[in-house]
N, C-alpha and C positions, 0 to 999 in steps of 0.2 A: 500628528494626526495619522490615524490608521488608514491604509488603502482599503477601499471597499470594492467588492465584486458587484456585478450587475444585480444579483439577487439580494443584496444587502448584507451578505456575510463579509466578515473581515478576511482579506486575502490570506494573511498569515495563519489564522485559525483554520481556514479551509484546507490549506496545503498541509499543515501539520496533521490534521485529521486524516487526510488521504494517505499521508506517509505512514501513519500508524496502521491503517487498514492494509496497505501493501506489505508492511513488515509482518503483520499478523498472517496474511495469506501465504507469505513465503516461509512461515515457520520461524521467523526471526524474533518475534515478540508474541506475548500472550496478553490477552485482556484480563486484568485482575478484577476491575469493576469499571463502571462508566467513567471514561476520561483518564483511566490509569492503566498503563501497560508496563510489562516487565520483559526485558530482553531474555530470549532463550539462550542456550549455550551457543547455537549457531549465530545468533545475533551478536553475542559478545565477541565471538571469534571474528566476525566480519568487521566490527568496529575496532577491534584490536589491530587489524591489518591497516588501519588508518587510511581508508579510501578517500580520495578527494571528493568524490560524489558517489551516491548510490542511485543508479539509473535503472531503467527497465532491463538492460542487458545484465546487470548485476543480479537483479531479482530473478531473471530467467535461468539462473544457475541452480535454482531451488525447485525441485519437482512439484511441490505443493503449489507454488506460485504459477507455474506453467499450467497445471491442471485447472486452477481457478481461472486463469486468463482464458484458457481454451473454452471452458464452460460458459464464461461470460460472453465470448465471441459467438458461440453457438446460440445462446439466448438472444443476442442482438440480431443475428441473422434470421432467426425465427420470427422475431417481432417485425423486422423490416420487410421480410418476404411475405408476411401474413400467414405463415404456416402455423 
């Protein structure tokens, strides 16, 4: 039986989808079409290094991820502050 999230999504699917988004934003993968991603050269190099985990600190080594994260934080701050 699959573990379900409160919103009804399967936990594994949710986490895999977010991982794909994070890899894409870091420039480690590109979206070929819906549900299909391809590793970029940087993505291949990262995985060839055989990291135990890919965490936020790993992703923050890539400028495009940092920029995306910064823009998202600015957006969140505008929403919560009412600006």
